[in-house]
C-alpha positions as CSV (number, residue, x, y, z in Angstrom):
1,X,19.7,18.7,7.7
2,X,19.5,19.8,11.4
3,X,21.7,22.5,12.9
4,X,23.7,19.8,14.6
5,X,24.2,18.2,11.2
6,X,25.5,21.4,9.7
7,X,27.9,21.9,12.6
8,X,29.2,18.4,12.1
9,X,29.6,19.0,8.4
10,X,31.5,22.3,9.2
11,X,33.8,20.4,11.5
12,X,34.4,17.8,8.9
13,X,35.2,20.2,6.1
14,X,37.4,22.4,8.3
15,X,39.3,19.3,9.4
16,X,39.7,18.1,5.8
17,X,40.9,21.6,4.8
18,X,43.5,21.6,7.6
19,X,44.7,18.1,6.6
20,X,45.0,19.2,2.9
21,X,47.3,22.0,3.9
22,X,49.8,19.5,5.3
23,X,50.4,18.1,1.8
24,X,53.7,19.5,0.4
25,X,52.1,20.7,-2.8
26,X,49.7,22.8,-0.8
27,X,52.5,25.1,0.4
28,X,51.9,28.5,-1.4
29,X,55.7,29.1,-1.5
30,X,56.0,26.1,-3.8
31,X,53.9,27.9,-6.3
32,X,55.5,31.3,-5.8
33,X,52.5,32.7,-3.9
34,X,52.6,34.7,-0.7
35,X,49.5,34.8,1.6
36,X,48.5,37.6,3.9
37,X,45.8,36.2,6.3
38,X,43.0,37.7,8.3
39,X,43.0,41.2,7.1
40,X,39.9,43.0,8.5
41,X,37.6,44.6,6.0
42,X,35.3,46.1,8.6
43,X,36.3,47.5,12.0
44,X,35.0,45.7,15.1
45,X,35.2,42.3,16.6
46,X,33.0,40.3,14.3
47,X,35.1,37.2,13.6
48,X,33.8,36.7,10.0
49,X,34.8,40.2,8.8
50,X,38.2,39.1,7.6
51,X,39.8,38.1,4.3
52,X,43.0,36.6,2.9
53,X,45.1,38.0,0.1
54,X,47.0,35.6,-2.2
55,X,49.7,37.4,-4.2
56,X,51.8,35.8,-6.9
57,X,55.5,36.7,-6.5
58,X,58.0,37.5,-9.3
59,X,55.3,38.6,-11.8
60,X,55.2,42.2,-13.2
61,X,52.3,44.2,-11.9
62,X,49.7,45.4,-11.6
63,X,48.1,42.0,-11.5
64,X,44.6,41.0,-12.6
65,X,42.4,40.3,-9.5
66,X,39.9,37.6,-8.5
67,X,37.5,38.5,-5.6
68,X,36.4,35.0,-4.3
69,X,33.4,34.2,-2.1
70,X,33.1,30.7,-0.5
71,X,30.1,28.4,-0.5
72,X,28.5,26.4,2.2
73,X,24.7,26.9,2.0
74,X,25.1,30.3,3.7
75,X,25.4,28.3,7.0
76,X,28.9,26.8,7.1
77,X,32.5,27.1,5.9
78,X,34.8,30.1,5.4
79,X,37.7,31.4,3.5
80,X,39.9,29.0,5.5
81,X,38.1,25.9,4.0
82,X,38.5,27.5,0.6
83,X,42.2,28.2,0.6
84,X,42.6,25.9,-2.4
85,X,40.5,28.2,-4.6
86,X,42.7,31.2,-3.6
87,X,45.8,29.2,-4.4
88,X,44.5,27.9,-7.7
89,X,43.8,31.4,-9.0
90,X,47.0,32.9,-7.6
91,X,49.3,30.3,-9.0
92,X,48.0,31.3,-12.4
93,X,48.9,34.9,-11.9
94,X,45.9,36.4,-10.2
95,X,45.9,38.5,-7.0
96,X,43.2,36.9,-5.0
97,X,41.0,38.4,-2.3
98,X,39.3,35.4,-0.5
99,X,36.6,36.6,2.0
100,X,34.6,35.2,4.9
101,X,31.1,36.6,5.8
102,X,28.5,36.2,8.5
103,X,26.6,32.9,8.5
104,X,23.0,31.9,9.0
105,X,20.9,31.2,11.0
106,X,22.8,33.4,13.5
107,X,22.9,36.1,10.9
108,X,20.0,36.3,8.6
109,X,19.7,37.7,5.1
110,X,20.9,40.3,4.1
111,X,24.0,39.8,6.3
112,X,25.9,37.7,3.8
113,X,25.3,39.9,0.9
114,X,25.9,43.0,3.0
115,X,29.3,41.6,4.1
116,X,30.1,40.6,0.5
117,X,29.4,44.2,-0.7
118,X,31.5,45.7,2.1
119,X,34.4,43.4,1.4
120,X,34.1,44.4,-2.3
121,X,34.4,48.1,-1.3
122,X,37.4,47.3,0.8
123,X,39.0,45.5,-2.1
124,X,38.4,48.4,-4.5
125,X,40.0,50.8,-2.0
126,X,43.0,48.5,-1.3
127,X,43.6,46.7,-4.6
128,X,46.2,49.1,-6.1
129,X,48.4,49.2,-3.0
130,X,48.2,45.4,-2.9
131,X,49.6,45.3,-6.4
132,X,46.3,44.7,-8.3
133,X,44.8,46.4,-11.3
134,X,41.5,48.1,-10.4
135,X,40.4,47.9,-14.0
136,X,40.8,44.1,-14.1
137,X,38.9,42.7,-11.2
138,X,36.7,39.6,-11.7
139,X,34.4,38.0,-9.1
140,X,34.0,34.2,-8.5
141,X,32.3,31.9,-6.0
142,X,30.7,28.5,-5.8
143,X,27.2,27.5,-4.6
144,X,26.1,30.1,-2.0
145,X,29.2,32.1,-3.0
146,X,28.0,31.9,-6.6
147,X,24.7,33.5,-5.5
148,X,26.6,36.2,-3.7
149,X,28.9,37.2,-6.6
150,X,25.9,37.2,-9.0
151,X,24.0,39.5,-6.6
152,X,27.2,41.7,-6.2
153,X,27.4,42.0,-10.0
154,X,23.8,43.0,-10.2
155,X,24.3,45.6,-7.5
156,X,27.2,47.1,-9.5
157,X,25.0,47.4,-12.6
158,X,21.6,48.3,-11.3
159,X,20.7,51.3,-9.1
160,X,19.0,49.7,-6.1
161,X,17.5,50.8,-2.8
162,X,19.4,48.5,-0.4
163,X,22.1,50.5,1.3
164,X,24.8,47.9,0.7
165,X,23.8,47.6,-3.0
166,X,23.7,51.4,-3.4
167,X,27.2,51.7,-2.0
168,X,28.5,49.2,-4.6
169,X,26.7,51.0,-7.4
170,X,28.0,54.3,-6.3
171,X,31.6,53.0,-6.2
172,X,31.3,52.8,-10.0
173,X,33.3,49.6,-10.6
174,X,31.8,46.7,-12.6
175,X,33.6,43.4,-12.4
176,X,35.3,42.5,-15.7
177,X,33.8,39.0,-15.4
178,X,31.6,36.9,-13.1
179,X,32.1,33.2,-12.4
180,X,29.3,31.6,-10.4
181,X,30.3,27.9,-10.0
182,X,27.4,25.5,-9.4
183,X,25.4,28.4,-8.0
184,X,22.2,28.4,-5.9
185,X,20.6,31.5,-7.5
186,X,17.1,31.5,-6.1
187,X,17.0,30.8,-2.4
188,X,13.4,31.7,-1.6
189,X,11.7,28.9,-3.5
190,X,13.3,25.5,-2.7
191,X,10.1,23.7,-3.7
192,X,11.1,24.1,-7.3
193,X,13.6,21.3,-6.9
194,X,10.8,18.8,-6.3
195,X,10.7,18.4,-10.1
196,X,14.1,16.9,-10.1
197,X,14.6,13.3,-8.8
198,X,17.1,13.4,-5.9
199,X,17.4,11.8,-2.5
200,X,15.0,13.1,0.2
201,X,17.9,14.4,2.4
202,X,19.0,16.7,-0.5
203,X,15.5,18.2,-0.7
204,X,15.7,18.7,3.1
205,X,19.1,20.4,2.8
206,X,17.8,22.8,0.2
207,X,14.7,23.6,2.2
208,X,16.8,24.1,5.3
209,X,19.1,26.4,3.5
210,X,16.2,28.6,2.4
211,X,14.7,28.6,5.9
212,X,18.0,29.4,7.7
213,X,18.9,32.2,5.3
214,X,15.6,33.9,4.9
215,X,13.1,32.9,7.7
216,X,12.8,35.8,10.1
217,X,14.6,38.2,7.8
218,X,13.0,41.7,8.1
219,X,9.9,41.7,5.9
220,X,10.5,45.2,4.7
221,X,13.8,44.2,3.2
222,X,13.7,43.2,-0.5
223,X,14.8,39.6,-1.2
224,X,15.9,40.4,-4.7
225,X,19.5,39.9,-3.8
226,X,18.8,36.5,-2.4
227,X,17.2,35.6,-5.7
228,X,19.4,37.4,-8.3
229,X,18.4,34.9,-11.0
230,X,14.7,36.1,-10.7
231,X,15.8,39.7,-11.1
232,X,17.7,38.8,-14.3
233,X,14.7,36.8,-15.5
234,X,12.4,39.7,-15.0
235,X,14.6,41.6,-17.4
236,X,14.3,44.9,-15.5
237,X,16.3,48.0,-16.5
238,X,20.0,47.9,-15.9
239,X,22.0,51.1,-15.5
240,X,25.3,49.6,-16.7
241,X,26.0,46.6,-18.9
242,X,26.5,43.3,-17.1
243,X,29.9,41.7,-17.6
244,X,30.4,38.3,-19.3
245,X,29.6,35.2,-17.2
246,X,31.3,31.8,-16.9
247,X,28.9,29.4,-15.3
248,X,30.2,25.8,-14.8
249,X,28.1,23.0,-13.3
250,X,28.1,19.2,-13.2
251,X,25.2,17.3,-14.8
252,X,24.6,15.4,-11.5
253,X,24.4,18.6,-9.5
254,X,21.0,19.2,-7.8
255,X,21.4,22.9,-8.6
256,X,21.9,22.2,-12.4
257,X,18.6,24.0,-13.4
258,X,19.7,27.3,-11.9
259,X,22.6,27.4,-14.3
260,X,20.4,26.5,-17.2
261,X,18.0,29.3,-16.2
262,X,20.9,31.8,-15.8
263,X,22.2,31.0,-19.3
264,X,18.7,31.7,-20.7
265,X,18.2,34.9,-18.7
266,X,21.5,36.3,-19.7
267,X,20.9,35.4,-23.4
268,X,17.6,37.4,-23.1
269,X,19.5,40.4,-21.9
270,X,22.2,40.1,-24.5
271,X,24.9,39.3,-22.0
272,X,27.7,36.8,-23.0
273,X,27.5,33.7,-20.9
274,X,29.7,30.6,-21.2
275,X,27.6,28.0,-19.4
276,X,29.5,24.7,-19.2
277,X,27.9,21.4,-18.3
278,X,30.3,18.8,-17.2
279,X,29.0,15.2,-17.6
280,X,28.7,13.3,-14.4
281,X,29.9,16.2,-12.2
282,X,28.5,16.3,-8.7
283,X,28.0,19.5,-6.7
284,X,31.3,21.4,-6.4
285,X,33.1,18.7,-8.3
286,X,35.7,21.4,-9.3
287,X,37.1,21.2,-5.7
288,X,38.2,17.6,-6.3
289,X,41.2,18.8,-8.1
290,X,42.8,15.4,-8.4
291,X,40.0,14.3,-10.8
292,X,40.3,14.9,-14.6
293,X,36.8,16.5,-14.7
294,X,37.8,19.1,-12.1
295,X,41.0,19.9,-14.0
296,X,39.0,20.3,-17.2
297,X,36.7,22.8,-15.4
298,X,39.7,24.8,-14.0
299,X,41.3,25.0,-17.4
300,X,38.1,26.3,-18.9
301,X,37.6,28.8,-16.1
302,X,41.2,30.1,-16.2
303,X,41.1,30.4,-20.0
304,X,37.8,32.4,-19.7
305,X,39.4,34.7,-17.1
306,X,42.5,35.2,-19.3
307,X,40.3,36.3,-22.2
308,X,38.6,38.9,-20.1
309,X,41.2,40.2,-17.8
310,X,44.6,40.0,-19.6
311,X,45.9,41.7,-22.8
312,X,46.5,39.2,-25.5
313,X,50.3,39.4,-25.2
314,X,50.2,38.9,-21.4
315,X,48.3,35.6,-21.3
316,X,50.0,32.8,-19.6
317,X,49.7,29.1,-20.2
318,X,46.5,27.9,-18.5
319,X,47.2,25.2,-15.9
320,X,44.7,23.2,-13.9
321,X,44.7,23.3,-10.1
322,X,46.7,20.8,-8.3
């Protein structure tokens, strides 16, 4: 897809998101959630260095936390297109930090993972005054965001040379759980998808994503955190145990094989991974919350989160997004 095509896609999804907010059931107050928008996690004038906080009201704290990173092929979308994800987790009782980050091709790798790491550090510093529990922070994201939260988890568990990764490791907090939805986990080798039958334009989009994110990136910079799946498959030494993973994907998703490989790699490392394969699900099908398959996925994801972030006596009834 051309850059003009990506801009048109971005305009379409932003428009769809704005229209969705007009629905009465989209009002956070209806779900006893308050939203603080556009908090700056880095000083300066970069428009993307902002995040939103979704806070359930009327619940005893401190609250478990979800740190959420949006998708969009590293090129489009933002926290504002992904308000539904923030609301879905928050209405179930999670304090949600929903971030934006710099986009390619204007900002090449490692800008997106650098921003994700910096937003994570802001969250660790702010979470207790926001009403969250520092000991119960999970990370989640879909597609490119699934890549970024997997790379962030790796940085928290493996002492690395990249400055942003080193800062995450030195902070000493490992997520309680990692949820990469339909994740693109190896950006640098899009030709691997040639083995899967799919329309030519999809192959083009995947090649374009890799080129936009990585082409022209400084050659001296390791690309490991663009390809966290490859790092996990190498089975290199980890300095801290990885948390459990929940990895949902639809069986019609072009990225299906990345989740399969993630499941095998984590099994080889002895890391618990609940990989769920939803029959007939397309890419990011969980965002289509009016569909039964999406609701099934949300029930599974929230139940997984509850098991890993809430004491047994404090678990609520799992509800699907709506």
